Structure formats: C-alpha cells, structure tokens
PAKOLFI-13222 format. One line per field, with one value per residue (C-alpha): residue number from 1; residue in one letter; z, x, y. Coordinates in nm, 3 decimals, decimal comma, always signed. Example, Ala and Ser with C-alpha at 12.3 -4.5 7.8 and 13.67 -1.06 7.14 Angstrom:
REM residues 2
k c(1;2)
r c(A;S)
up c(+0,780;+0,714)
east c(+1,230;+1,367)
north c(-0,450;-0,106)
END
This chain:
REM residues 619
k c(1;2;3;4;5;6;7;8;9;10;11;12;13;14;15;16;17;18;19;20;21;22;23;24;25;26;27;28;29;30;31;32;33;34;35;36;37;38;39;40;41;42;43;44;45;46;47;48;49;50;51;52;53;54;55;56;57;58;59;60;61;62;63;64;65;66;67;68;69;70;71;72;73;74;75;76;77;78;79;80;81;82;83;84;85;86;87;88;89;90;91;92;93;94;95;96;97;98;99;100;101;102;103;104;105;106;107;108;109;110;111;112;113;114;115;116;117;118;119;120;121;122;123;124;125;126;127;128;129;130;131;132;133;134;135;136;137;138;139;140;141;142;143;144;145;146;147;148;149;150;151;152;153;154;155;156;157;158;159;160;161;162;163;164;165;166;167;168;169;170;171;172;173;174;175;176;177;178;179;180;181;182;183;184;185;186;187;188;189;190;191;192;193;194;195;196;197;198;199;200;201;202;203;204;205;206;207;208;209;210;211;212;213;214;215;216;217;218;219;220;221;222;223;224;225;226;227;228;229;230;231;232;233;234;235;236;237;238;239;240;241;242;243;244;245;246;247;248;249;250;251;252;253;254;255;256;257;258;259;260;261;262;263;264;265;266;267;268;269;270;271;272;273;274;275;276;277;278;279;280;281;282;283;284;285;286;287;288;289;290;291;292;293;294;295;296;297;298;299;300;301;302;303;304;305;306;307;308;309;310;311;312;313;314;315;316;317;318;319;320;321;322;323;324;325;326;327;328;329;330;331;332;333;334;335;336;337;338;339;340;341;342;343;344;345;346;347;348;349;350;351;352;353;354;355;356;357;358;359;360;361;362;363;364;365;366;367;368;369;370;371;372;373;374;375;376;377;378;379;380;381;382;383;384;385;386;387;388;389;390;391;392;393;394;395;396;397;398;399;400;401;402;403;404;405;406;407;408;409;410;411;412;413;414;415;416;417;418;419;420;421;422;423;424;425;426;427;428;429;430;431;432;433;434;435;436;437;438;439;440;441;442;443;444;445;446;447;448;449;450;451;452;453;454;455;456;457;458;459;460;461;462;463;464;465;466;467;468;469;470;471;472;473;474;475;476;477;478;479;480;481;482;483;484;485;486;487;488;489;490;491;492;493;494;495;496;497;498;499;500;501;502;503;504;505;506;507;508;509;510;511;512;513;514;515;516;517;518;519;520;521;522;523;524;525;526;527;528;529;530;531;532;533;534;535;536;537;538;539;540;541;542;543;544;545;546;547;548;549;550;551;552;553;554;555;556;557;558;559;560;561;562;563;564;565;566;567;568;569;570;571;572;573;574;575;576;577;578;579;580;581;582;583;584;585;586;587;588;589;590;591;592;593;594;595;596;597;598;599;600;601;602;603;604;605;606;607;608;609;610;611;612;613;614;615;616;617;618;619)
r c(M;T;V;G;L;F;D;Q;V;S;S;V;S;V;L;A;A;E;G;S;E;G;G;G;A;A;I;N;E;I;I;G;L;T;A;A;G;G;V;V;T;A;V;L;L;W;I;G;W;M;H;R;Q;R;K;I;T;W;L;R;K;L;A;D;W;G;G;H;R;F;K;R;P;S;W;V;A;L;P;I;A;M;F;T;T;S;I;I;C;A;L;F;G;F;I;W;D;V;S;L;H;I;G;N;G;R;D;D;G;A;L;A;N;P;A;H;Y;F;I;L;I;G;L;F;G;I;F;V;A;G;C;T;A;M;V;L;P;L;D;G;E;R;P;G;P;A;A;V;R;I;T;D;D;W;Y;A;P;V;G;G;I;V;M;A;G;C;G;L;Y;A;L;M;G;F;P;L;D;D;I;W;H;R;I;F;G;Q;D;V;T;L;W;G;P;T;H;L;M;M;I;G;G;A;G;F;S;T;L;A;A;A;Y;L;E;Y;E;G;K;R;A;K;G;P;D;A;P;K;D;G;L;G;L;K;F;M;M;Y;L;A;F;A;G;V;L;I;G;A;S;V;Y;Q;I;E;F;D;F;G;V;P;Q;F;R;Q;V;F;Q;P;M;L;I;A;A;A;A;A;L;A;L;V;M;A;R;I;F;L;G;R;G;A;A;L;I;A;A;I;I;A;I;G;L;R;G;I;V;A;F;I;V;A;P;V;L;D;A;P;V;N;W;F;A;L;Y;L;G;A;A;L;V;V;E;I;L;A;L;T;P;L;Y;K;R;P;V;V;F;G;L;V;A;G;L;G;I;G;T;L;G;I;W;L;E;S;L;W;V;N;A;V;Y;P;L;P;W;P;A;S;I;W;P;E;G;L;A;M;A;V;P;V;A;I;L;V;G;G;C;G;G;M;I;G;M;V;L;T;G;Q;K;L;P;R;R;A;I;G;A;G;L;V;A;L;T;V;L;V;I;G;V;A;T;A;N;G;L;R;Y;D;V;P;Q;N;A;T;A;A;F;T;L;T;E;A;Q;G;P;G;E;G;R;Y;V;T;A;D;V;R;F;N;P;P;D;V;I;S;D;D;P;N;W;V;A;V;L;G;W;Q;G;G;L;P;N;E;T;G;Q;F;V;D;P;L;E;K;V;G;P;G;H;F;V;S;T;E;P;M;P;V;S;G;T;W;K;T;L;L;R;V;H;D;G;R;T;L;A;A;V;P;I;Y;L;A;G;D;A;G;I;G;A;Q;E;V;P;A;D;A;Q;F;T;R;P;F;V;S;E;I;T;I;L;Q;R;E;R;S;P;D;I;P;Q;S;L;W;L;I;G;C;L;V;V;L;L;C;T;L;A;M;I;S;G;I;T;W;G;G;G;R;I;N;N;S;E;P;S;E;S;D;A;E;L;Q;P;S;A;Q;A)
up c(+9,785;+9,503;+9,180;+9,216;+9,219;+8,848;+8,746;+8,760;+8,488;+8,273;+8,255;+8,204;+7,814;+7,858;+8,113;+7,860;+7,654;+7,971;+8,007;+7,814;+7,674;+7,476;+7,161;+6,863;+6,883;+7,009;+6,743;+6,769;+6,705;+6,399;+6,295;+6,340;+6,157;+5,856;+5,818;+5,832;+5,596;+5,369;+5,369;+5,322;+5,026;+4,861;+4,873;+4,730;+4,451;+4,378;+4,338;+4,111;+3,880;+3,869;+3,777;+3,505;+3,356;+3,373;+3,573;+3,832;+3,764;+4,120;+4,141;+3,825;+3,908;+4,248;+4,079;+3,810;+4,072;+4,251;+3,917;+3,833;+4,180;+4,182;+3,801;+3,750;+3,578;+3,790;+3,807;+4,012;+4,218;+4,412;+4,479;+4,591;+4,825;+4,960;+4,997;+5,190;+5,435;+5,482;+5,536;+5,801;+5,959;+5,957;+6,108;+6,391;+6,472;+6,448;+6,675;+6,923;+6,904;+6,997;+7,291;+7,415;+7,402;+7,582;+7,849;+7,888;+7,765;+7,530;+7,439;+7,592;+7,220;+6,878;+6,911;+7,254;+7,123;+6,970;+6,775;+6,578;+6,408;+6,278;+6,138;+5,971;+5,842;+5,702;+5,544;+5,387;+5,255;+5,093;+4,905;+4,825;+4,676;+4,462;+4,336;+4,277;+4,056;+3,857;+3,838;+3,742;+3,374;+3,183;+2,853;+2,580;+2,831;+2,864;+3,182;+3,022;+2,819;+3,086;+3,161;+3,194;+2,982;+3,232;+2,962;+2,601;+2,672;+3,020;+3,114;+3,474;+3,580;+3,711;+4,029;+4,116;+4,064;+4,272;+4,542;+4,546;+4,584;+4,873;+5,045;+4,992;+5,130;+5,436;+5,483;+5,463;+5,779;+5,996;+5,944;+5,925;+6,252;+6,417;+6,286;+6,395;+6,753;+6,779;+6,680;+6,843;+7,111;+7,107;+7,027;+7,174;+6,947;+6,642;+6,442;+6,446;+6,088;+6,033;+6,206;+5,938;+5,666;+5,781;+5,827;+5,502;+5,288;+5,419;+5,418;+5,051;+4,930;+4,926;+4,627;+4,454;+4,503;+4,361;+4,058;+4,036;+4,063;+3,792;+3,556;+3,604;+3,558;+3,221;+3,097;+3,142;+2,884;+2,814;+2,799;+3,133;+3,370;+3,623;+3,948;+4,205;+4,565;+4,703;+4,475;+4,516;+4,890;+4,825;+4,651;+4,923;+5,152;+4,944;+4,982;+5,357;+5,363;+5,192;+5,469;+5,750;+5,590;+5,568;+5,922;+6,092;+6,158;+6,395;+6,633;+6,916;+6,932;+6,918;+7,229;+7,415;+7,420;+7,142;+7,151;+6,917;+6,901;+6,884;+6,561;+6,377;+6,443;+6,249;+5,968;+5,955;+5,972;+5,687;+5,453;+5,521;+5,443;+5,138;+4,978;+5,040;+5,026;+4,701;+4,536;+4,667;+4,536;+4,189;+4,146;+4,309;+4,269;+4,501;+4,854;+4,818;+5,056;+5,333;+5,284;+5,280;+5,603;+5,781;+5,685;+5,822;+6,127;+6,165;+6,078;+6,329;+6,579;+6,555;+6,581;+6,876;+7,058;+7,017;+7,132;+7,431;+7,613;+7,481;+7,503;+7,813;+7,640;+7,636;+7,452;+7,132;+6,968;+6,598;+6,388;+6,224;+5,894;+5,869;+5,859;+5,581;+5,392;+5,385;+5,261;+4,965;+4,894;+4,888;+4,680;+4,433;+4,360;+4,194;+3,858;+4,016;+4,005;+3,636;+3,683;+3,921;+4,020;+4,093;+4,263;+4,477;+4,549;+4,662;+4,856;+5,034;+5,144;+5,270;+5,464;+5,605;+5,746;+5,800;+5,780;+6,054;+6,267;+6,268;+6,346;+6,648;+6,795;+6,830;+6,933;+7,205;+7,323;+7,353;+7,321;+7,645;+7,497;+7,330;+7,120;+7,288;+7,104;+7,080;+6,848;+6,556;+6,401;+6,346;+6,320;+6,006;+5,879;+5,868;+5,771;+5,493;+5,233;+5,298;+5,270;+4,951;+4,781;+4,888;+4,765;+4,428;+4,420;+4,534;+4,222;+4,001;+4,128;+4,081;+3,722;+3,669;+3,824;+3,605;+3,275;+3,249;+3,099;+3,350;+3,313;+3,134;+3,304;+3,407;+3,593;+3,752;+3,849;+3,980;+4,195;+4,345;+4,411;+4,564;+4,790;+4,927;+4,974;+5,165;+5,363;+5,454;+5,529;+5,768;+5,922;+5,989;+6,145;+6,364;+6,506;+6,637;+7,008;+7,317;+7,659;+7,946;+8,075;+8,456;+8,510;+8,780;+8,899;+9,293;+9,377;+9,700;+9,670;+9,890;+9,923;+9,767;+9,693;+9,338;+9,100;+9,081;+9,290;+9,424;+9,539;+9,397;+9,493;+9,396;+9,324;+9,390;+9,130;+9,129;+8,845;+8,910;+8,740;+8,757;+8,405;+8,234;+8,028;+7,877;+7,995;+7,724;+7,692;+7,473;+7,777;+8,137;+8,200;+8,388;+8,193;+8,357;+8,094;+8,076;+8,399;+8,280;+8,600;+8,619;+8,543;+8,434;+8,098;+8,187;+8,064;+8,281;+8,144;+8,375;+8,242;+8,543;+8,664;+8,689;+9,027;+9,015;+8,801;+8,756;+9,001;+8,900;+9,096;+9,008;+8,911;+9,004;+9,162;+8,960;+8,994;+9,138;+9,194;+9,028;+8,665;+8,611;+8,438;+8,548;+8,445;+8,426;+8,044;+7,948;+7,608;+7,534;+7,166;+7,092;+7,439;+7,479;+7,812;+8,096;+8,464;+8,601;+8,898;+8,926;+8,702;+8,765;+8,788;+8,486;+8,527;+8,164;+8,036;+8,356;+8,456;+8,859;+8,994;+9,029;+9,340;+9,406;+9,740;+9,933;+9,830;+9,562;+9,304;+8,975;+8,643;+8,303;+8,047;+7,716;+7,709;+7,485;+7,770;+7,981;+7,715;+7,528;+7,817;+7,581;+7,332;+7,304;+7,309;+7,258;+6,896;+6,654;+6,488;+6,157;+6,194;+6,287;+5,965;+5,742;+5,886;+5,827;+5,462;+5,386;+5,507;+5,319;+4,996;+5,017;+5,080;+4,774;+4,570;+4,701;+4,609;+4,275;+4,208;+4,292;+4,085;+3,796;+3,829;+3,799;+3,507;+3,307;+3,370;+3,282;+2,955;+2,817;+2,597;+2,474;+2,132;+1,893;+2,026;+2,356;+2,230;+2,091;+2,427;+2,630;+2,607;+2,774;+3,018;+3,129;+3,168)
east c(+11,915;+11,659;+11,669;+11,291;+11,303;+11,425;+11,065;+10,979;+11,224;+11,144;+10,780;+10,842;+10,764;+10,453;+10,335;+10,442;+10,123;+9,905;+10,063;+9,960;+10,309;+10,587;+10,385;+10,305;+10,254;+9,932;+9,665;+9,632;+10,022;+9,993;+9,683;+9,879;+10,205;+9,991;+9,818;+10,125;+10,311;+10,005;+10,011;+10,397;+10,363;+10,074;+10,281;+10,584;+10,381;+10,206;+10,571;+10,685;+10,378;+10,400;+10,769;+10,692;+10,409;+10,665;+10,417;+10,681;+11,058;+11,195;+11,286;+11,492;+11,682;+11,779;+11,883;+12,080;+12,254;+12,378;+12,472;+12,676;+12,853;+12,936;+12,988;+12,722;+12,380;+12,105;+11,937;+12,245;+12,355;+12,037;+11,947;+12,294;+12,286;+11,948;+12,080;+12,386;+12,187;+11,942;+12,186;+12,370;+12,040;+11,937;+12,275;+12,273;+11,909;+11,991;+12,289;+12,110;+11,807;+12,014;+12,180;+11,848;+11,708;+12,038;+12,032;+11,640;+11,466;+11,183;+10,999;+10,688;+10,551;+10,670;+10,656;+10,823;+11,161;+11,317;+11,570;+11,289;+11,218;+11,575;+11,564;+11,196;+11,306;+11,652;+11,507;+11,213;+11,472;+11,654;+11,341;+11,256;+11,607;+11,583;+11,244;+11,374;+11,644;+11,366;+11,133;+11,385;+11,466;+11,206;+11,031;+11,298;+11,597;+11,738;+11,976;+12,252;+12,273;+12,157;+11,834;+11,500;+11,204;+10,915;+10,665;+10,718;+10,936;+11,024;+11,350;+11,494;+11,849;+11,925;+12,085;+11,771;+11,552;+11,768;+11,792;+11,413;+11,382;+11,632;+11,434;+11,099;+11,239;+11,388;+11,054;+10,854;+11,036;+10,833;+10,472;+10,622;+10,802;+10,488;+10,300;+10,594;+10,575;+10,212;+10,252;+10,581;+10,645;+10,943;+11,255;+11,491;+11,777;+11,925;+11,903;+11,541;+11,412;+11,227;+11,514;+11,749;+11,521;+11,557;+11,925;+11,992;+11,787;+11,976;+12,308;+12,269;+12,132;+12,489;+12,548;+12,262;+12,424;+12,743;+12,565;+12,388;+12,718;+12,871;+12,582;+12,614;+12,985;+12,943;+12,659;+12,883;+13,096;+13,487;+13,492;+13,352;+13,587;+13,786;+13,653;+13,739;+13,873;+13,501;+13,360;+13,651;+13,590;+13,228;+13,332;+13,568;+13,271;+13,048;+13,264;+13,299;+12,934;+12,932;+13,182;+12,974;+12,645;+12,795;+12,918;+12,576;+12,526;+12,800;+12,644;+12,558;+12,927;+13,009;+12,813;+12,923;+12,594;+12,601;+12,309;+12,484;+12,803;+13,122;+13,250;+12,998;+13,216;+13,519;+13,299;+13,100;+13,412;+13,570;+13,270;+13,229;+13,581;+13,605;+13,294;+13,353;+13,752;+13,782;+13,523;+13,694;+14,043;+13,920;+13,700;+13,916;+14,241;+14,561;+14,508;+14,124;+14,080;+14,270;+14,111;+13,769;+13,848;+13,974;+13,673;+13,455;+13,643;+13,575;+13,196;+13,155;+13,363;+13,158;+12,829;+12,961;+13,076;+12,718;+12,560;+12,783;+12,925;+12,678;+12,345;+12,471;+12,393;+12,604;+12,953;+12,985;+13,335;+13,358;+13,596;+13,879;+13,954;+14,275;+14,443;+14,216;+14,270;+14,661;+14,608;+14,409;+14,635;+14,943;+14,779;+14,665;+15,033;+15,051;+14,932;+14,634;+14,491;+14,444;+14,201;+13,946;+13,748;+14,052;+14,192;+13,882;+13,881;+14,257;+14,199;+13,921;+14,157;+14,399;+14,146;+13,995;+14,322;+14,590;+14,330;+14,123;+14,424;+14,529;+14,170;+14,187;+14,462;+14,213;+13,920;+14,145;+14,264;+13,933;+13,628;+13,459;+13,465;+13,793;+13,864;+14,013;+14,266;+13,992;+13,790;+14,037;+13,961;+13,592;+13,604;+13,850;+13,641;+13,344;+13,533;+13,767;+13,522;+13,268;+13,527;+13,688;+13,338;+13,219;+13,568;+13,493;+13,155;+13,322;+13,562;+13,260;+13,088;+13,412;+13,405;+13,067;+13,184;+13,461;+13,299;+13,489;+13,305;+13,166;+13,246;+12,980;+12,649;+12,667;+12,987;+12,874;+12,542;+12,683;+12,939;+12,655;+12,441;+12,738;+12,825;+12,456;+12,465;+12,798;+12,689;+12,380;+12,559;+12,813;+12,512;+12,341;+12,661;+12,691;+12,346;+12,383;+12,454;+12,430;+12,293;+12,456;+12,214;+12,218;+12,471;+12,430;+12,595;+12,620;+12,646;+12,778;+12,701;+12,869;+12,734;+12,950;+12,959;+12,858;+12,921;+12,539;+12,224;+12,055;+12,214;+12,523;+12,727;+13,025;+12,992;+13,186;+13,053;+13,115;+13,010;+12,878;+13,026;+13,354;+13,444;+13,132;+13,347;+13,694;+14,006;+13,977;+13,605;+13,490;+13,358;+13,245;+13,079;+12,822;+12,578;+12,367;+12,138;+11,829;+11,896;+11,769;+11,881;+11,974;+12,350;+12,397;+12,418;+12,211;+12,461;+12,727;+12,967;+13,226;+13,437;+13,488;+13,818;+13,896;+14,051;+14,016;+13,843;+13,491;+13,561;+13,519;+13,502;+13,375;+13,628;+13,368;+13,042;+12,715;+12,400;+12,112;+11,816;+11,568;+11,500;+11,822;+11,835;+12,164;+12,288;+12,574;+12,681;+12,872;+12,999;+13,251;+13,262;+12,911;+12,786;+12,590;+12,398;+12,314;+12,209;+11,991;+12,137;+11,872;+11,573;+11,355;+10,972;+10,789;+10,413;+10,362;+10,452;+10,354;+10,714;+10,789;+11,112;+11,394;+11,568;+11,950;+11,981;+12,302;+12,344;+12,153;+12,197;+12,034;+12,062;+12,206;+11,941;+11,941;+12,026;+11,739;+11,481;+11,645;+11,764;+11,434;+11,180;+10,897;+10,914;+10,607;+10,767;+10,405;+10,380;+10,392;+10,717;+10,555;+10,431;+10,789;+10,923;+10,657;+10,742;+11,118;+11,066;+10,858;+11,141;+11,392;+11,211;+11,209;+11,573;+11,633;+11,437;+11,647;+11,967;+11,840;+11,752;+12,098;+12,252;+12,013;+12,115;+12,497;+12,431;+12,229;+12,479;+12,763;+12,585;+12,475;+12,716;+12,676;+12,499;+12,481;+12,126;+12,286;+12,545;+12,270;+12,096;+12,417;+12,337;+12,002;+12,137;+12,403;+12,160)
north c(+0,046;+0,145;-0,068;-0,059;+0,309;+0,294;+0,176;+0,540;+0,616;+0,326;+0,420;+0,802;+0,784;+0,597;+0,870;+1,128;+1,057;+1,145;+1,474;+1,798;+1,876;+1,742;+1,708;+1,943;+2,298;+2,469;+2,491;+2,891;+2,887;+2,676;+2,896;+3,219;+3,071;+2,960;+3,286;+3,504;+3,244;+3,277;+3,669;+3,671;+3,433;+3,630;+3,952;+3,784;+3,615;+3,958;+4,102;+3,837;+3,860;+4,231;+4,217;+3,957;+4,181;+4,472;+4,672;+4,748;+4,843;+4,868;+4,493;+4,486;+4,803;+4,670;+4,351;+4,546;+4,757;+4,444;+4,294;+4,609;+4,602;+4,221;+4,179;+3,950;+3,910;+4,060;+3,732;+3,606;+3,924;+3,990;+3,605;+3,532;+3,847;+3,733;+3,380;+3,476;+3,694;+3,402;+3,122;+3,316;+3,397;+3,022;+2,917;+3,159;+3,050;+2,702;+2,710;+2,925;+2,678;+2,392;+2,579;+2,669;+2,310;+2,198;+2,456;+2,485;+2,170;+2,190;+2,503;+2,631;+2,673;+2,727;+3,095;+3,110;+3,021;+3,328;+3,111;+2,976;+3,309;+3,326;+2,959;+3,005;+3,347;+3,206;+2,900;+3,106;+3,330;+3,050;+2,955;+3,311;+3,365;+3,068;+3,207;+3,529;+3,386;+3,209;+3,517;+3,773;+3,689;+3,877;+3,745;+3,665;+3,671;+3,318;+3,302;+3,097;+2,787;+2,549;+2,755;+2,553;+2,655;+2,726;+2,878;+2,970;+3,259;+3,218;+3,069;+3,005;+2,933;+2,590;+2,719;+2,930;+2,619;+2,368;+2,642;+2,690;+2,310;+2,281;+2,585;+2,408;+2,074;+2,257;+2,437;+2,105;+2,011;+2,243;+2,121;+1,761;+1,821;+1,917;+1,617;+1,411;+1,533;+1,476;+1,112;+1,007;+1,294;+1,515;+1,359;+1,615;+1,536;+1,706;+1,392;+1,362;+1,286;+1,589;+1,805;+1,641;+1,781;+2,152;+2,104;+1,916;+2,150;+2,457;+2,265;+2,151;+2,491;+2,610;+2,383;+2,542;+2,889;+2,771;+2,626;+2,985;+3,165;+2,951;+3,008;+3,368;+3,386;+3,169;+3,404;+3,689;+3,542;+3,546;+3,928;+3,986;+4,202;+4,001;+3,928;+4,213;+4,146;+4,186;+3,929;+3,690;+3,705;+3,625;+3,308;+3,208;+3,274;+3,060;+2,758;+2,850;+2,818;+2,478;+2,364;+2,490;+2,366;+2,011;+2,034;+2,116;+1,727;+1,757;+2,008;+1,764;+1,646;+2,034;+2,112;+1,793;+1,615;+1,341;+1,104;+0,868;+0,678;+0,859;+0,686;+0,929;+1,237;+1,150;+1,029;+1,360;+1,560;+1,376;+1,387;+1,753;+1,839;+1,607;+1,774;+2,147;+2,151;+1,961;+2,165;+2,503;+2,392;+2,279;+2,609;+2,871;+2,742;+2,750;+2,823;+2,793;+2,503;+2,663;+3,014;+2,861;+2,673;+2,992;+3,187;+2,922;+2,930;+3,309;+3,267;+2,976;+3,163;+3,473;+3,277;+3,060;+3,393;+3,561;+3,240;+3,160;+3,452;+3,711;+3,517;+3,323;+2,991;+2,655;+2,678;+2,490;+2,402;+2,324;+2,127;+2,354;+2,137;+2,310;+1,958;+1,859;+2,163;+2,117;+1,758;+1,892;+2,168;+1,931;+1,673;+1,955;+2,023;+1,663;+1,534;+1,418;+1,767;+1,730;+1,448;+1,607;+1,291;+1,090;+1,403;+1,393;+1,037;+1,054;+1,370;+1,186;+0,902;+1,186;+1,362;+1,027;+0,944;+1,208;+1,477;+1,317;+1,257;+1,617;+1,719;+1,472;+1,698;+1,986;+1,772;+1,607;+1,944;+2,147;+1,918;+1,783;+1,435;+1,352;+1,074;+0,760;+0,542;+0,259;+0,482;+0,440;+0,114;+0,129;+0,508;+0,478;+0,189;+0,430;+0,753;+0,646;+0,507;+0,772;+1,043;+0,873;+0,864;+1,219;+1,342;+1,192;+1,381;+1,683;+1,642;+1,618;+1,913;+2,098;+2,005;+2,122;+2,477;+2,501;+2,382;+2,047;+1,754;+1,516;+1,127;+0,914;+0,948;+0,586;+0,664;+0,991;+0,875;+0,546;+0,719;+0,943;+0,629;+0,442;+0,752;+0,731;+0,360;+0,364;+0,676;+0,468;+0,139;+0,348;+0,529;+0,193;+0,056;+0,374;+0,348;+0,000;+0,004;-0,230;-0,175;-0,381;-0,643;-0,705;-0,425;-0,147;+0,141;+0,221;+0,580;+0,764;+1,141;+1,393;+1,751;+2,019;+2,364;+2,453;+2,756;+2,814;+2,805;+2,484;+2,153;+2,032;+1,691;+1,484;+1,124;+0,797;+0,546;+0,176;-0,049;-0,412;-0,624;-0,393;-0,510;-0,397;-0,165;-0,193;-0,008;+0,253;+0,358;+0,639;+0,822;+0,768;+1,102;+1,300;+1,511;+1,778;+1,960;+2,151;+2,339;+2,673;+2,859;+3,226;+3,300;+2,945;+2,800;+2,500;+2,255;+2,051;+1,786;+1,615;+1,311;+1,102;+1,001;+0,626;+0,531;+0,157;-0,119;-0,013;+0,259;+0,644;+0,953;+1,314;+1,594;+1,873;+1,921;+1,827;+1,988;+1,769;+1,989;+2,241;+2,175;+1,991;+1,632;+1,488;+1,130;+0,917;+0,833;+0,541;+0,471;+0,191;+0,096;-0,050;-0,007;+0,312;+0,330;+0,570;+0,566;+0,857;+1,052;+1,319;+1,386;+1,688;+1,616;+1,718;+1,746;+1,850;+1,500;+1,320;+1,230;+1,194;+1,328;+1,075;+1,189;+1,206;+1,032;+1,009;+0,631;+0,443;+0,168;+0,182;-0,044;+0,061;+0,173;+0,300;+0,669;+0,756;+0,680;+0,950;+1,203;+1,192;+1,150;+1,308;+1,041;+0,792;+0,425;+0,263;+0,382;+0,095;+0,029;+0,011;+0,385;+0,500;+0,318;+0,473;+0,823;+0,751;+0,639;+0,949;+1,168;+0,938;+0,968;+1,357;+1,340;+1,124;+1,367;+1,667;+1,466;+1,373;+1,720;+1,852;+1,576;+1,662;+2,032;+1,955;+1,730;+1,974;+2,264;+2,031;+1,889;+2,240;+2,427;+2,788;+2,809;+3,081;+3,162;+3,193;+3,428;+3,650;+3,671;+3,760;+4,121;+4,106;+3,840;+4,089;+4,390)
END
C-alpha cells in the first residue's frame, strides 16, 4: 500500500539537521555548567593548597578519623569513602538516565534531566577522591614503596593517581559528548563513543580503588591489626563494584533495547565475570567470588527497584554471575590456584562456557529477549577467547593486590595487548550486520484496548519473501519506546508469535499514538533490521509522523535510521573516523595508565627508608 510512504522515514536524519534540537546543549547551559565547575574546582584547589601548606588541619583530622575506624592510612580511608559514595551516585544516575531516554526520548537540555546531576557529581567525585589521595600525604610522608614523587618532598600513591586519571577521562566525556552531538547529532545509544568514555572511566576506576586499598594495607605493615568485619565487607563491596563497573556495557540488553547484535551479550557477561571474580578470589580468598556476586546482585537490585517501581521508569534486569562465581570457586580448589595467571586463563575458559550456559538459564527466564539456540556458535566464538584473556589479566591484577611477583614485563604487557586486540576483533565482528534487500513486511492492524491512554493495536505481520529469516531467529519483536505518557514507563517490548512461514502475530496490544516510536525489529544472526509501525512527528528535528494505518507494507531498513533518528548521516565518514580515533587514543591512554599502575606497585618493594616512614604513613 505505501512503500513510497517510507521515503519519509529514510529522510528523517537529513531533516534533523534542519531542526532546532537533537544537537548539543544550549549555550547558556554550557556557560552555567562551566562556571559552576570552575568555582567548585577553585574551592577544592584552595583546600588542597591550604592543607599542604599546613594552614588547615580539619582535612587531615577527618582523614585520620576514617583511618582509625577502617585501619588504613588516612590517605586511603577518606578517598575510598569518597570514591564509594561517588561511584554509587554515578551508577544510580547512569541507570536512571538510560531509563529516562528509553521512556521519554532525548532531553530538553543538559540541565533538564535530573539523572545528569547524579552522573556528573559521581564522576567528579571519583576524580576528587583520587586527587584527595594524592594531596593528603604531607611533606616528608611517603605513602608506601610504590609512591610517585610529585616534587622533592611530595609523594602520591599510585592508586590515587590512577583514580584521578580515570575520573578525568570520564569527565572529558561530557564536553566531548556535547561536541559530538553538535557534529553528528544525538546518537541515542549507550554505545556512543563519548558515552563509552564516561562509562569506561567510572568502571575502570574501581581497579584504581583496589590499587589504593592494597597500597594502604601494605603501608600498614605486618604488625597492623586484622581487618574487622566492617572493613572486610567493604573489600567485598569493592570487588562487587568492579563487577558492576564492568557490567554497565550491557545496560541496553538489560533494558530490552539492545541496538547491536545479541552475540555481544554473552561476551560482555563473560568478560565482566572473568575480570572481577578472578580478582576477588585471588585477593580475598575462599568464597570471595560468590560473596562479591551476591553483593553486586543486592546493589543492582536496590538501584533497579528505585529506578523502576519508585521512579516509574522502564524495568532493567541484570546478570547474576552466580554460575560464573561457582566455576571460579571450584577451580580455585585445584592446584591451578597457585599459579594465578594460569588460574585466570582456565577460569576464563570455564566462565566463557559453563558459566555462560548457567547464566543463560536466568536470561531466558526473565529477559524480554532470550537467547535462541542459534546464538551459541558465534556467541562462544566471541565470548570464550575474550573471557580467557580477561581472566588472565584478572589473575595478574590479583597478583598485584597480593604482592606476588608478576611474570616478565614482556609476558604481562603482551597479555594485556593481546587482550585488547582480541576484544577489538570480537567487537568488530559483532558490529557487522546485514539488512535484507528487496524484503518487505505487510501489516494488518486491529484496534485493541491497551493498558494506557491513546491508541493501541495488535498486528498480523507477513514477510515477503517468507524465508527472509531462519526458523530460529534471535528475535522478531515489536519495540515501543519514548512514549513518556503519565502512568506508563514509556517502553513496550513484545516478542511476536510465529504462526507460519514468515507469518507473525502480536501477543499483546502495542501503542501507536502520542509520542511513541513503535517499530518491528528483526535480528537473525547477522541480519539486524527494522520496519517502522508508528513514529511520532518530531518538529524539533524536522521529522514527519509515520502513521499506523490499518494496512500497510514497508521495506526493511537499518535499525539505526529509526532508533537514532536524530543522527546526521550526511557527515563525512572521515570526520566520524577521526572522532572515533580520538576517543580510542584516550581509552588506550587510560588502559596504559592502569597497566602502568599495576606494574609500578608490583615492582616496588619496601625498603629501609620506607620502613622509617611507616609511622608517619600510619598517622
């Protein structure tokens, strides 16, 4: 009936450039945020300078009080407390922000989204926590044998430097994100390059916190009192934080709105588990992997409850990692445990196979888009090598945190480089997808009573040709999102029921009015395509409404033209490549910094001069 009608959809991104929205933040908001950030930074710099000049004492007294309670040096206790508060704040803001974009669409402005405040404060807090660890040691006080000399008599702990670097990397994502949107339009996806900077900086900062904790424990010396129950819990919480930090890349899958192929999900789960759980088991001993996973479940569960039922936002599920934790704990009972890198490699193999299969039972039970049998060959081909190598890296970090000597530099650096390379190759493979050519979907819509306001329908869908997808696709589902109506979450996912070759029907009414964007999504192996059902008009980006007529036929197109309508496709590919390379270089610099930190800590041994400085380090 209306193949020609789809011309409206294919031109949406071009029209976006003519609209007044969908780009960067308003200038007045940028000026306001810059001014506020400048004032806060100036105040913090003044406090740090006054402390180092010994003109104020309250900062040291506060740090000493924390050190006494948590049996750590003051330059560890206060920064770790600040870091923990900040990372939880950023996590809450991040998940809330994703839910707001799924339910309501793009922001009216950077300051119009309340979740942005939590993210910005959390990331800034991570940076400040790292700087605090660097500033607290006074002249003549060397915070452990790995400390870095800043001036002649000012030394800073490695963990503080790496933490500040991760925080700075994440904060750089904010201005770069605004520049990115001004050039390319708004890519409403978690995996936008500048979004990944903010996510990666926060996630990897958890490793810096582990470094700092180890430096503090080593500075206390062998005669330090044993860790109490409270501090032990904080350590388990730290590795639960590493697990959660490595898991945030999966959030689009958790919300049921993945914009990339499903084979990424098992790979991301396996990588997060291999890194965090291997580290936890080596550093904290028996049961630590399970305990860290359980604490992560509790923390993610609390945030999910606040975001969904309390704030009435879309529901997000999350991986449990219990199967992976069991694999790690069982393997730790074998002689492999005495060789941490080998233990990590073998644990990664177990996580990428048995652990992922056990996790699939949970995914298939509760996630809106379960894993089909067809996902396993390619899913394992991506997940297993990544999990093995990440597990080996987790083993090396565990060695750093337990004072064991790392392998030769060539081996350690080679393992890290190989891990980055394999992750890159797997990612490049996962990003490949095809759109069926000369294939259409014919819809017959029937009016139905829905759970909310506006128009709801059910759909009878027939593909032409009928064999455009296989008998076991990843999903054939209707997605409705960004509805933003009162008493509704603004999200709708309905996996369609197959009733014949190329013939599918709805299982529940879908929204097709108001501000909703409703589309048919098809994912089958390398095929990733969509057909619009109803798209609300959007004057801000110059996009016309695509109506949901009673009957219509439309072609399959790339999902990105619908899910990311604000993007500008007429930007030169070379400019996009340059932008991605800038982000890549920043990311490699952060990874290099984390690797340098681990190597410096591991290569430093306490000396006689360090022993003489122990009393002041414990003050």
